[in-house]
DRENKE-126002 format. One line per field, with one value per residue (C-alpha): residue in three letters; x negated, y negated, z negated. Coordinates in pm, 1 decimal, m for minus. Layout:
% residues N
aa (ALA,...)
u (X,...)
v (Y,...)
w (Z,...)
% end
This chain:
% residues 480
aa (MET,GLU,ASN,ASN,THR,SER,ALA,ALA,GLY,LYS,THR,PRO,ARG,LEU,THR,ARG,LYS,GLN,ARG,LYS,GLY,LEU,GLY,ARG,ARG,MET,TRP,SER,GLU,ASN,PRO,GLY,LEU,GLU,VAL,VAL,HIS,ARG,ASP,ALA,ALA,GLY,ILE,ASP,ILE,GLY,SER,ARG,GLU,HIS,TYR,VAL,ALA,VAL,GLY,PRO,ASP,ARG,ASP,PRO,GLU,PRO,VAL,GLN,THR,PHE,GLY,CYS,PHE,THR,ALA,GLU,LEU,GLN,ARG,LEU,ALA,GLU,PHE,LEU,LYS,LYS,CYS,GLY,ILE,LYS,THR,VAL,VAL,MET,GLN,SER,THR,GLY,VAL,TYR,TRP,ILE,PRO,VAL,TYR,ASP,VAL,LEU,GLU,GLN,ALA,GLY,LEU,GLU,VAL,CYS,LEU,VAL,ASN,ALA,ARG,ASP,THR,LYS,ASN,LEU,PRO,GLY,ARG,LYS,SER,ASP,VAL,GLN,GLU,CYS,GLN,TRP,LEU,LEU,LYS,LEU,HIS,THR,TYR,GLY,LEU,LEU,ARG,LYS,SER,PHE,ARG,PRO,ALA,PRO,GLU,ILE,ARG,ALA,LEU,ARG,THR,CYS,TRP,ARG,GLU,ARG,ALA,GLY,TYR,VAL,GLN,GLN,ALA,GLY,SER,CYS,ILE,GLN,ARG,MET,HIS,LYS,ALA,LEU,THR,GLU,MET,ASN,VAL,GLN,LEU,GLY,THR,VAL,LEU,SER,ASP,LEU,SER,GLY,THR,THR,GLY,MET,SER,ILE,LEU,ARG,SER,ILE,VAL,ALA,GLY,GLU,ARG,ASP,GLY,ARG,LYS,LEU,ALA,GLU,LEU,ARG,ASP,PRO,HIS,VAL,LYS,ALA,SER,ALA,GLU,THR,ILE,ALA,GLN,SER,LEU,GLU,GLY,THR,TRP,ARG,PRO,GLU,GLN,LEU,ALA,ILE,LEU,LYS,ARG,GLN,LEU,ALA,ASP,TRP,ASP,HIS,VAL,GLN,GLN,GLN,MET,ALA,ALA,CYS,ASP,ARG,ASP,LEU,GLN,GLU,MET,MET,LYS,ARG,MET,PRO,ASP,GLY,ILE,VAL,ALA,PRO,LEU,ALA,PRO,THR,ALA,THR,GLY,ASN,PRO,PRO,GLN,LYS,ARG,ARG,ARG,LYS,LYS,ASN,GLY,LYS,SER,SER,ARG,ASN,ALA,PRO,GLN,PHE,ASP,MET,GLU,SER,GLU,LEU,LYS,ARG,MET,THR,GLY,VAL,ASP,LEU,THR,ARG,ILE,ASP,GLY,VAL,LYS,ALA,ASN,THR,ILE,GLN,THR,VAL,ILE,THR,GLU,ALA,GLY,LEU,ASP,MET,SER,LYS,TRP,PRO,THR,GLU,GLN,HIS,PHE,VAL,SER,TRP,ILE,GLY,LEU,SER,PRO,ARG,ASN,ASP,LEU,SER,GLY,GLY,LYS,VAL,LEU,ASN,ARG,LYS,THR,ARG,LYS,VAL,VAL,SER,ARG,LEU,ALA,THR,ALA,LEU,ARG,MET,ALA,ALA,THR,THR,LEU,ARG,GLU,SER,ASP,SER,TYR,LEU,GLY,ALA,GLN,PHE,ARG,ARG,PHE,ARG,ALA,ARG,LEU,GLY,ALA,PRO,LYS,ALA,ILE,THR,ALA,MET,GLY,ALA,LYS,LEU,ALA,ARG,LEU,ILE,TYR,ARG,MET,LEU,ARG,TYR,GLY,GLN,GLU,TYR,VAL,ASP,ARG,GLY,THR,ALA,HIS,TYR,GLU,GLU,LYS,HIS,ARG,LYS,GLN,GLN,LEU,GLN,PHE,LEU,ALA,LYS,LYS,ALA,ALA,GLN,HIS,GLY,PHE,THR,LEU,VAL,GLU,ALA,GLY,THR,SER,ALA)
u (1854.4,1701.9,1785.4,1774.8,1657.0,1298.4,1150.8,1270.1,1090.0,1048.9,1214.2,1503.4,1448.4,1633.3,1824.4,1750.1,2065.7,1961.1,1610.4,1751.8,2009.7,1722.9,1502.3,1778.2,1792.6,1464.9,1567.0,1360.8,1429.7,1051.5,846.7,531.8,566.9,737.6,1066.9,1057.9,1368.2,1618.9,1912.6,1754.2,1822.4,1621.4,1714.4,1559.8,1598.1,1695.4,1826.5,2161.1,2207.2,2069.8,1999.7,2076.0,1950.9,2051.6,2018.2,2218.4,2383.6,2536.7,2743.5,2824.0,2668.6,2318.4,2226.8,2465.7,2458.1,2582.6,2592.7,2443.8,2759.6,2835.1,3141.7,2924.8,2672.0,2944.9,3076.4,2685.6,2674.6,3025.8,2872.6,2558.7,2749.7,3002.7,2698.7,2563.3,2249.0,2086.5,1755.6,1717.5,1388.3,1349.8,1073.1,1010.1,1115.1,1086.5,1367.4,1632.2,1590.1,1668.8,2064.8,2049.8,1838.3,2050.1,2406.3,2252.0,2095.8,2428.3,2601.8,2384.3,2132.1,1765.4,1608.4,1255.0,1091.7,777.7,504.7,543.0,176.5,210.1,489.7,335.6,469.4,298.6,222.4,519.7,786.4,881.9,1279.8,1527.9,1678.7,1342.6,1214.2,1492.5,1450.2,1072.3,1126.2,1363.7,1122.3,805.6,1041.2,1183.7,831.4,726.5,453.8,549.2,478.2,722.2,640.4,641.0,942.1,974.2,1292.5,1577.9,1479.7,1135.2,1253.1,1454.9,1148.0,926.9,1184.8,1177.5,789.1,745.5,974.0,788.0,462.4,580.5,695.8,328.2,208.2,425.5,318.7,m21.0,62.4,209.9,m89.2,m279.8,m68.2,m59.0,m446.2,m469.0,m238.9,m447.0,m761.4,m631.8,m555.8,m905.6,m752.6,m1025.7,m836.0,m892.4,m1287.5,m1270.7,m1012.0,m1070.6,m711.3,m451.7,m160.0,m274.1,m123.0,m339.9,m313.6,85.4,110.0,m80.3,78.0,433.7,324.6,201.8,522.0,710.2,515.0,236.7,m87.1,m315.0,m594.2,m656.3,m317.9,m297.4,m631.9,m461.4,m259.8,m588.4,m572.3,m857.6,m975.1,m1061.6,m1440.7,m1419.1,m1433.2,m1126.9,m1356.4,m1427.1,m1068.3,m977.2,m1248.9,m1100.0,m745.6,m862.3,m719.9,m529.8,m176.3,m45.6,348.4,362.5,120.2,300.2,625.2,446.4,338.0,687.8,839.2,571.0,602.9,974.8,896.6,656.9,924.4,1172.5,945.5,846.1,1227.0,1246.9,957.6,1123.1,1443.1,1230.8,1071.6,1430.2,1534.3,1207.2,1239.3,1610.4,1494.0,1205.2,1429.5,1651.1,1360.5,1315.4,1017.5,730.9,662.0,286.2,184.7,m72.4,m437.1,m602.4,m915.9,m1251.8,m1471.2,m1782.4,m1885.9,m1698.9,m1526.0,m1689.5,m1534.2,m1292.7,m1372.9,m1129.8,m1204.4,m1301.7,m1050.0,m1127.3,m789.8,m692.2,m398.5,m328.7,m98.0,120.2,163.9,531.5,657.1,734.1,554.4,504.7,218.5,399.5,698.5,446.0,267.7,630.2,719.9,412.7,315.4,m50.2,m223.9,m378.9,m503.9,m788.8,m962.0,m1190.1,m1069.9,m698.5,m444.5,m68.8,m29.2,m231.2,m29.0,294.4,174.6,82.6,392.5,606.5,453.3,355.2,592.7,534.4,541.4,199.7,267.7,383.1,m10.1,m152.7,m507.8,m649.2,m824.7,m481.3,m372.2,m680.4,m645.6,m259.4,m387.7,m618.7,m959.9,m1089.5,m1375.8,m1271.7,m1479.9,m1434.7,m1662.5,m1734.3,m2012.8,m2149.6,m2182.8,m2024.4,m1839.9,m1679.0,m1670.8,m1487.3,m1181.0,m829.9,m701.2,m384.1,m178.4,m152.0,m40.7,m174.7,m517.9,m543.9,m460.8,m726.8,m981.9,m905.1,m937.1,m1281.3,m1410.1,m1365.6,m1635.9,m1908.7,m1995.0,m1819.7,m2016.2,m1885.6,m1961.0,m1748.4,m1917.8,m2269.0,m2175.3,m2019.9,m2339.3,m2540.7,m2283.9,m2313.5,m2691.9,m2710.4,m2401.4,m2336.9,m2024.1,m1736.1,m1839.8,m1890.4,m1568.1,m1369.4,m1547.1,m1479.7,m1109.3,m1102.3,m1251.2,m998.3,m730.1,m857.1,m855.8,m507.0,m398.8,m555.9,m389.6,m37.4,m45.8,m230.9,m206.6,m575.4,m686.9,m974.9,m1279.2,m1540.4,m1867.8,m2075.1,m2349.3,m2627.1,m2451.4,m2425.7,m2794.7,m2914.1,m2726.7,m2880.3,m3223.6,m3191.0,m3048.4,m3349.7,m3583.7,m3426.2,m3460.5,m3809.4,m3909.0,m3714.2,m3939.0,m4264.4,m4211.9,m4128.6,m4479.3,m4655.9,m4691.1,m4571.7,m4393.8,m4587.6,m4437.3,m4670.9,m4898.2,m4919.5,m5223.8,m5226.2)
v (m1399.5,m1155.9,m798.2,m585.7,m290.7,m269.9,m116.3,259.5,525.1,295.8,263.6,m12.6,m327.4,m342.3,m654.5,m797.3,m661.2,m301.5,m320.6,m407.8,m128.0,130.1,16.1,111.4,471.6,599.2,966.6,1189.6,1533.6,1625.1,1379.7,1601.0,1606.0,1848.9,1742.2,1757.1,1584.3,1608.3,1458.1,1139.4,769.1,466.8,143.2,m192.1,m366.2,m732.3,m980.9,m1041.6,m743.0,m390.9,m271.4,117.6,320.0,698.1,895.5,825.1,1174.7,1068.5,779.3,576.7,280.5,406.4,81.1,m88.2,m387.1,m360.2,m637.0,m624.4,m622.6,m297.2,m214.3,m259.8,m7.9,250.8,194.3,259.0,589.6,707.1,616.6,810.7,1116.7,1097.1,1106.6,1417.2,1232.1,1414.7,1225.7,830.6,631.9,271.9,25.9,m100.4,m458.9,m684.7,m564.1,m561.2,m166.3,m89.8,m109.9,59.4,342.3,393.5,389.4,635.5,862.9,879.9,971.6,1281.1,1193.0,1228.8,882.3,836.7,520.9,426.6,165.2,m105.8,m65.9,263.2,166.5,m98.0,m118.6,m193.1,m556.2,m774.0,m526.0,m678.5,m714.5,m595.1,m368.5,m219.8,m186.9,42.0,246.8,281.5,398.2,652.2,779.6,823.2,961.2,1212.7,1362.8,1354.8,1085.2,899.0,958.7,921.2,700.4,804.7,694.1,819.1,965.8,750.3,745.7,661.1,372.4,224.6,244.0,76.7,m205.1,m299.2,m246.4,m485.7,m741.4,m714.8,m776.0,m1085.7,m1231.0,m1142.4,m1347.2,m1638.4,m1622.6,m1687.0,m1975.4,m2125.3,m2107.7,m2239.3,m2554.1,m2609.5,m2557.7,m2825.6,m3055.9,m3041.4,m3106.0,m3429.2,m3558.7,m3445.3,m3213.0,m2938.3,m2667.2,m2425.5,m2466.6,m2348.4,m2088.0,m1790.1,m1722.4,m2019.0,m1788.2,m1631.7,m1676.6,m1999.0,m2156.3,m2109.9,m2250.7,m2563.0,m2632.0,m2584.9,m2849.7,m3084.0,m3055.6,m3113.7,m3456.1,m3366.4,m3569.7,m3523.5,m3291.1,m3170.3,m3104.6,m2913.7,m2727.1,m2585.6,m2360.5,m2181.3,m1799.7,m1683.5,m1437.5,m1735.9,m1773.5,m2159.4,m2357.9,m2571.4,m2888.4,m2790.8,m2729.9,m3075.3,m3256.7,m3081.2,m3207.7,m3568.2,m3690.0,m3979.9,m3797.6,m3921.1,m3910.6,m3756.2,m3463.2,m3406.1,m3365.4,m3119.9,m2930.0,m2917.1,m2791.7,m2516.1,m2395.4,m2346.9,m2162.8,m1953.5,m1855.7,m1792.2,m1567.7,m1369.4,m1318.2,m1176.0,m959.4,m808.8,m761.6,m563.2,m341.0,m242.8,m134.3,43.1,233.3,343.7,450.6,646.3,817.3,943.1,1102.3,1487.2,1632.2,1708.5,2091.5,2198.8,2538.7,2651.8,2736.8,3043.5,3059.3,2983.6,3281.0,3168.4,2979.5,2775.4,2469.0,2178.7,2009.3,1768.8,1403.6,1139.8,796.4,528.2,245.3,m94.6,m109.7,m413.4,m404.2,m624.3,m910.8,m833.0,m471.6,m337.1,m345.9,m5.0,343.4,381.7,605.4,880.1,847.6,880.6,1180.7,1355.4,1272.6,1395.3,1683.7,1569.6,1309.4,1079.0,826.6,1076.3,967.7,673.9,325.7,470.6,296.9,325.5,40.6,210.2,520.8,349.3,191.3,538.5,688.1,408.1,397.2,764.9,955.5,1240.3,1513.9,1516.5,1796.5,1546.8,1519.1,1859.4,1768.7,1500.4,1355.6,1302.5,1110.0,892.5,807.6,730.6,493.3,326.8,416.1,648.5,544.5,542.7,743.5,553.1,709.0,600.3,755.5,956.4,639.0,525.7,210.0,150.6,334.4,60.9,116.1,35.2,m294.0,m225.0,m404.7,m140.0,m219.9,135.5,59.0,m265.2,m101.2,190.6,m82.2,m270.0,45.6,122.5,m238.2,m141.3,153.1,m76.0,m76.5,263.4,525.1,809.3,1032.3,811.2,506.8,656.9,751.0,391.7,216.0,433.8,374.5,m0.2,m18.3,171.7,44.0,m278.2,m381.6,m390.3,m56.8,131.5,m16.9,129.2,466.0,491.4,401.2,686.2,899.9,828.6,885.1,1227.2,1314.2,1175.6,1414.5,1714.2,1653.7,1578.5,1860.1,2138.2,2055.6,2010.5,1844.9,1602.6,1652.5,1385.4,1552.2,1212.6,1018.8,1253.4,1541.6,1305.3,1199.8,1539.3,1648.7,1360.8,1444.7,1807.8,1680.9,1453.7,1743.8,1977.7,1679.4,1619.0,1990.5,2026.5,1733.8,1860.9,2204.1,2039.3,1875.6,2183.3,2085.3,2232.6,2019.7,2085.8,1918.9,1680.0,1829.6,2179.9,2321.0,2371.3)
w (5943.4,5709.7,5708.5,5405.3,5603.1,5691.9,6008.7,6112.1,5888.3,5587.3,5255.5,5258.9,5081.7,4742.9,4632.2,4285.1,4139.3,4285.2,4156.6,3826.6,3812.3,3944.4,3648.3,3390.9,3531.1,3387.7,3387.9,3602.8,3676.4,3709.6,3486.2,3463.0,3085.7,2870.3,2718.0,2343.7,2249.1,2502.0,2285.9,2199.7,2212.0,2177.3,1987.6,2015.5,1681.7,1662.6,1401.0,1571.8,1808.6,1890.6,2224.8,2269.0,2546.1,2607.7,2908.4,3234.3,3210.6,2871.2,2940.1,3229.5,3070.7,2937.4,2775.9,2533.7,2282.1,1942.0,1659.4,1325.3,1100.8,919.1,1139.7,1466.5,1319.8,1240.3,1608.2,1711.6,1525.3,1674.5,2028.7,1967.9,1846.5,2121.3,2376.0,2186.3,2033.9,1758.9,1712.0,1747.8,1753.1,1654.1,1578.0,1220.8,1315.6,978.0,761.8,1032.9,1088.1,717.6,743.7,1097.1,956.8,659.7,842.5,1100.7,857.8,676.6,1000.2,1017.8,1290.0,1260.7,1272.0,1381.8,1278.3,1453.9,1429.4,1691.1,1743.5,1907.8,2157.3,2369.0,2711.0,3043.6,3115.0,3254.4,3131.6,2818.9,2758.1,2519.3,2775.0,2895.0,2543.4,2423.9,2752.4,2700.7,2349.5,2490.3,2730.2,2483.8,2231.6,2488.2,2570.0,2204.3,2242.1,1913.0,1555.2,1295.2,1020.7,658.8,438.2,77.8,m80.1,m194.1,m541.9,m463.0,m254.1,m536.4,m761.7,m494.5,m432.3,m824.2,m848.9,m550.3,m703.6,m1022.3,m844.1,m673.5,m1029.7,m1162.9,m859.6,m954.1,m1306.3,m1189.7,m973.0,m1265.3,m1481.2,m1196.6,m1157.6,m1553.4,m1545.1,m1241.3,m1439.3,m1760.8,m1559.4,m1387.2,m1733.1,m1836.0,m2080.4,m2060.4,m2246.9,m1972.0,m2030.7,m2393.7,m2356.8,m2133.2,m2088.9,m2090.7,m2104.5,m2423.2,m2784.8,m2852.8,m2491.2,m2476.3,m2832.5,m2751.8,m2423.5,m2583.3,m2829.0,m2586.7,m2400.8,m2721.6,m2751.2,m2979.7,m2880.7,m3177.9,m3071.3,m3420.9,m3506.9,m3191.6,m3268.5,m3583.7,m3357.3,m3270.7,m3322.0,m3537.8,m3265.7,m3053.9,m3030.3,m2984.4,m3300.5,m3411.4,m3339.9,m2990.9,m2909.2,m3071.3,m2838.7,m2537.4,m2602.5,m2568.7,m2240.2,m2050.7,m2076.2,m1766.9,m1753.9,m1389.8,m1490.1,m1815.9,m1632.7,m1397.4,m1715.0,m1849.6,m1521.8,m1480.9,m1846.5,m1763.2,m1467.1,m1649.8,m1904.0,m1635.8,m1465.0,m1790.1,m1819.6,m1472.3,m1541.7,m1839.3,m1647.6,m1401.6,m1670.0,m1817.4,m1463.2,m1408.9,m1744.3,m1648.3,m1302.5,m1448.0,m1718.6,m1430.9,m1260.6,m1285.8,m1478.0,m1269.6,m1211.6,m1128.9,m1064.0,m1317.3,m1158.3,m1129.9,m1381.8,m1242.1,m1108.3,m1251.6,m1539.8,m1821.2,m1743.9,m1883.0,m2197.8,m2126.4,m2236.3,m2259.1,m2130.7,m2382.0,m2389.4,m2526.0,m2692.5,m2466.4,m2212.2,m1939.7,m2009.7,m1696.1,m1799.7,m1824.0,m2202.3,m2212.9,m2237.6,m1864.3,m1886.4,m2048.5,m1819.3,m1533.1,m1686.4,m1716.7,m1364.7,m1211.5,m1429.5,m1475.2,m1633.9,m1362.2,m1621.5,m1685.7,m1348.2,m1450.6,m1320.9,m1264.2,m1481.4,m1504.5,m1280.5,m1023.4,m1058.7,m1025.4,m702.6,m559.1,m658.8,m540.0,m190.7,m137.5,m340.9,m530.7,m276.6,m118.3,132.7,355.8,437.9,556.3,371.5,168.3,466.4,628.6,313.1,298.0,673.2,617.3,348.2,583.3,394.5,642.8,881.4,1246.3,1496.0,1839.5,2100.7,2472.3,2675.7,2410.1,2190.5,1873.2,1908.2,1567.6,1249.2,1048.0,868.7,1026.8,951.7,775.3,501.8,247.9,m94.4,m192.8,m41.6,m227.8,m551.6,m506.2,m404.6,m730.3,m931.3,m750.7,m873.7,m1224.9,m1213.8,m1173.1,m1552.8,m1632.9,m1815.6,m1614.5,m1300.8,m1083.4,m1219.6,m1155.3,m807.3,m728.6,m851.2,m604.4,m327.3,m407.7,m405.0,m73.3,115.8,m28.7,m233.3,45.6,167.8,m159.5,m284.7,23.0,m20.6,m406.1,m321.2,m63.8,m345.8,m591.5,m310.7,m281.0,m648.6,m687.8,m400.9,m543.7,m875.5,m768.6,m517.9,m666.5,m1040.3,m1086.9,m1398.3,m1368.0,m1588.7,m1603.9,m1613.9,m1722.1,m1585.6,m1668.9,m1469.5,m1154.3,m1198.7,m1231.2,m922.4,m710.2,m845.2,m709.7,m394.3,m343.1,m426.4,m167.5,87.2,7.7,14.7,334.0,496.1,351.4,525.9,855.5,853.9,694.1,350.5,21.8,m250.8,m568.6,m915.7,m1064.9,m1359.7,m1205.3,m1035.7,m678.0)
% end
């Protein structure tokens, strides 16, 4: 018969139930770490239920389960307040954490949202009970970083702006499907028109759906600004006109109209939300000590606006909210600024320096070292709408006649396109940070200024190299 007690002088063997109970009591009187948050709790978020862990000295049952209904979440908040909890930590699991966060925040508790990547447990210790206890342990000793979450009014703007971005993608998908249907019928309208969603393209598509098949009559709907001639358009509209593809064309055109209506509704909501935002107050900067600032130069605009741009004066509203004109930065348009504000907010003091801001976006290089050797300098792989928007803004600088355009072209020639886009995205992030936090106005010094600055740097480098080898750098055309 097996005895639960081992030989004399050894620790008695525990049953499975005793080991499980001991695993739950993870509080230690001398953990070897400094306790930062003593009145803390950990929550493992789930879709149907949430596991909550508190210290064993707070309640006889330190780990409890609560449902996802609102009444259960309110009971969770009452339980934590009864236990004397002041701060709660949870992982950002899908969207299931948002109701829990809101209820606990309204109850007066400090909620710490952390990235699941920073809370990995040891192998073989993954369960809901152990997960909430592990979160509690890490948060108690201050080993977790709190994720950024903007103010409620910024979150409302972000929700509407993200919804609108989804509709923009849906509109693009509708255009692609219509283009595919036309191609399968050998109607080559997409080859003679640069934009199928333009005035000419949509007029012809609506006439085709209405039953018109004569290419010459359809070509009469051509806009005068279209480069293709009416004869070319008429020839491109000769096809097989298959019924199943015409049915697809009709449905996709109806979907495109519906998406446009939804985008217009989002624009109205955005306009109302932005009107309720307070005016931006920027402290005036002290005058420069030496020299006069260069003459401010407005960026040249081609007069064209994106077809997916909001149908109201969003640029003026953004300038009023921020207190500065961020569109002075070459490559940065109203859509990019709106993405920055909805993702990062207006208060740049959340990040101590501009380098912290760039690192949070995911545009700064890593510096992994081991044994004195650099292992990795690539940027972190993050899913960031803000990083995507800044990269897209950086790509527009390739043909820009500006200081940033010249810098981007030199980066692109030296580093390659991917690295140059990331580097210029980080540059734009730093400029936006300075303008929003310190109220600095951006002044474009032009391509010539950058080229002259780069020339001086190259001369200094060559003079230094020549001096190291015992030579003197002499300008061409002068006597030695």
